[in-house]
Backbone bond lengths (Angstrom), bond angles and torsions (degrees), N, CA, C in turn:
res aa  C-N    CA-C-N  psi(-1)  N-CA   C-N-CA  omega(-1)  CA-C   N-CA-C  phi
1 M - - - 1.368 - - 1.602 106.30 -
2 A 1.327 115.30 130.31 1.423 119.70 -173.63 1.512 108.14 -79.62
3 K 1.414 112.52 142.51 1.501 121.41 176.33 1.480 108.73 -80.24
4 S 1.276 113.12 145.80 1.472 124.04 175.67 1.484 108.24 -68.20
5 K 1.382 119.85 154.05 1.425 122.91 174.35 1.614 110.38 -60.70
6 I 1.258 118.23 -28.10 1.521 122.64 -175.46 1.605 108.62 -73.49
7 V 1.391 112.08 -34.26 1.566 116.77 -179.91 1.368 103.68 -74.93
8 K 1.331 122.21 -46.23 1.384 119.95 -177.57 1.570 113.78 -63.51
9 A 1.194 117.36 -41.24 1.546 119.90 168.15 1.445 116.46 -55.09
10 N 1.328 115.49 -46.64 1.423 118.73 -178.44 1.491 109.92 -67.56
11 E 1.429 122.36 -34.66 1.461 120.63 174.87 1.540 111.96 -61.82
12 K 1.374 115.20 -39.55 1.474 121.03 176.68 1.562 111.47 -54.55
13 I 1.358 109.57 -55.23 1.448 121.91 -170.13 1.604 102.47 -62.53
14 A 1.313 120.91 -38.31 1.451 125.92 -176.05 1.590 103.53 -65.84
15 E 1.273 118.80 -48.20 1.460 119.08 -179.42 1.533 115.89 -57.27
16 K 1.344 110.04 -43.65 1.482 112.30 -179.86 1.555 112.44 -66.19
17 V 1.383 116.47 -37.10 1.330 123.20 -179.26 1.620 111.66 -62.38
18 V 1.231 108.78 -52.85 1.543 118.23 172.05 1.430 113.89 -50.84
19 G 1.349 113.72 -54.87 1.611 115.89 177.39 1.458 111.85 -58.76
20 T 1.325 120.78 -46.86 1.463 123.76 174.68 1.471 111.92 -47.74
21 F 1.383 112.34 -56.02 1.547 118.00 -177.46 1.476 110.84 -57.98
22 E 1.183 120.07 -44.70 1.514 124.37 -177.90 1.577 108.59 -61.68
23 K 1.304 118.88 -39.66 1.448 122.24 177.99 1.601 109.27 -65.86
24 I 1.316 117.47 -44.55 1.494 126.08 179.89 1.594 103.56 -61.23
25 E 1.229 117.51 -47.31 1.516 120.92 -175.57 1.513 113.22 -66.14
26 D 1.393 118.21 -39.44 1.380 118.23 175.12 1.553 112.64 -72.29
27 T 1.274 117.80 -23.48 1.492 118.03 178.83 1.592 106.25 -78.43
28 V 1.240 117.13 -45.36 1.479 117.73 179.36 1.502 112.79 -60.41
29 V 1.313 116.24 -50.92 1.445 122.51 178.85 1.478 110.00 -56.91
30 G 1.353 115.54 -49.47 1.420 112.80 -178.92 1.471 117.43 -61.25
31 G 1.352 112.13 -36.08 1.550 119.71 179.03 1.557 108.03 -65.13
32 Y 1.396 115.72 -42.74 1.401 117.84 -178.61 1.555 107.61 -62.96
33 S 1.244 117.80 -44.58 1.502 118.57 -178.92 1.382 114.78 -59.58
34 K 1.371 120.44 -43.26 1.418 122.36 176.34 1.631 114.37 -62.65
35 I 1.354 114.69 -38.77 1.332 114.33 173.51 1.530 116.84 -68.32
36 E 1.413 115.54 -36.93 1.409 119.44 173.95 1.499 111.32 -59.81
37 D 1.314 119.03 -46.41 1.380 119.87 -172.65 1.560 107.95 -71.32
38 A 1.303 119.32 -30.00 1.477 116.84 178.33 1.481 109.89 -72.03
39 F 1.377 120.16 -31.56 1.460 122.71 -175.26 1.585 102.45 -74.89
40 V 1.298 122.74 -44.13 1.392 122.94 177.72 1.527 115.29 -61.32
41 D 1.265 113.04 -40.92 1.412 120.98 177.31 1.518 111.61 -59.28
42 R 1.290 112.63 -48.01 1.574 121.42 -172.20 1.438 113.32 -76.40
43 Y 1.424 117.05 -42.51 1.469 118.78 -168.64 1.575 113.52 -114.87
44 L 1.335 121.06 -17.10 1.427 118.80 -167.86 1.464 112.11 -116.01
45 A 1.402 112.50 -25.71 1.484 115.75 -175.62 1.492 110.70 -67.85
46 K 1.292 126.20 143.15 1.369 127.69 165.66 1.509 116.53 -82.60
47 D 1.281 122.55 165.31 1.427 122.36 -179.43 1.483 117.64 -49.29
48 G 1.212 124.03 126.41 1.450 126.22 179.60 1.447 118.73 74.36
49 E 1.447 114.04 6.72 1.496 120.59 178.56 1.469 108.76 -93.36
50 T 1.269 116.40 140.99 1.609 120.34 177.80 1.538 100.53 -82.07
51 T 1.257 108.57 171.00 1.489 123.81 179.33 1.551 106.18 -64.26
52 A 1.291 116.17 -51.65 1.456 121.94 178.67 1.547 115.51 -53.32
53 D 1.358 111.20 -47.09 1.511 120.43 178.13 1.573 108.11 -64.40
54 A 1.334 120.13 -40.91 1.374 120.34 178.76 1.528 114.51 -65.42
55 K 1.411 118.97 -33.91 1.352 126.10 175.69 1.465 108.55 -62.72
56 E 1.360 117.17 -55.58 1.498 119.32 175.65 1.417 115.34 -51.94
57 R 1.313 119.48 -50.45 1.454 124.42 -179.91 1.660 110.09 -54.43
58 L 1.346 111.87 -44.26 1.481 113.91 -179.15 1.380 111.63 -70.01
59 K 1.350 120.44 -31.64 1.431 125.84 -178.46 1.585 105.20 -65.14
60 K 1.359 115.06 -51.89 1.573 117.71 179.77 1.430 111.98 -63.82
61 E 1.393 122.89 -28.35 1.400 121.58 178.91 1.585 108.25 -72.30
62 Q 1.230 119.16 -40.19 1.433 124.04 178.02 1.518 111.06 -64.88
63 E 1.387 118.86 -45.47 1.496 119.15 175.11 1.494 107.04 -59.31
64 K 1.255 124.06 -41.20 1.383 121.16 179.54 1.468 115.76 -65.46
65 R 1.322 116.77 -34.50 1.559 120.11 -179.33 1.456 101.99 -71.93
66 N 1.347 127.72 -38.13 1.384 129.46 -176.56 1.503 114.83 -67.62
67 E 1.337 111.83 -33.15 1.559 114.83 177.02 1.478 107.91 -73.31
68 E 1.323 117.38 -37.28 1.554 120.67 -174.62 1.483 106.20 -71.23
69 A 1.338 121.65 -36.28 1.410 124.88 175.35 1.491 116.86 -65.10
70 K 1.478 111.96 -36.41 1.440 118.66 174.74 1.520 114.17 -70.87
71 Q 1.399 114.46 -32.82 1.457 115.97 -179.75 1.575 107.14 -73.21
72 I 1.333 117.99 -36.57 1.501 122.36 -175.50 1.594 102.81 -64.95
73 T 1.409 116.12 -49.42 1.379 113.37 177.75 1.507 121.61 -61.95
74 Q 1.264 113.34 -32.13 1.492 119.39 171.19 1.510 118.19 -64.82
75 S 1.321 108.94 -37.75 1.504 117.90 179.50 1.604 111.95 -74.34
76 N 1.285 114.26 -22.24 1.468 120.06 176.01 1.490 113.38 -81.65
77 R 1.191 118.97 -5.56 1.548 118.27 -173.46 1.563 108.54 -89.03
């Protein structure tokens, strides 16, 4: 069954919109990542620690705090 011209036009528009959204998303996420890395490197990394190491350390510290908070919540019930 042949598609109407309107359906074909809508598909082309949808492809353009999705492609543009993906480009914008990549730009925004990339920009955020650069800012995050610079912040971690400048303010949170310890001497001699790489940005990746600092992020991993911070992630582990946060997981530990979450576990402690969970245990406190459970003990208060």
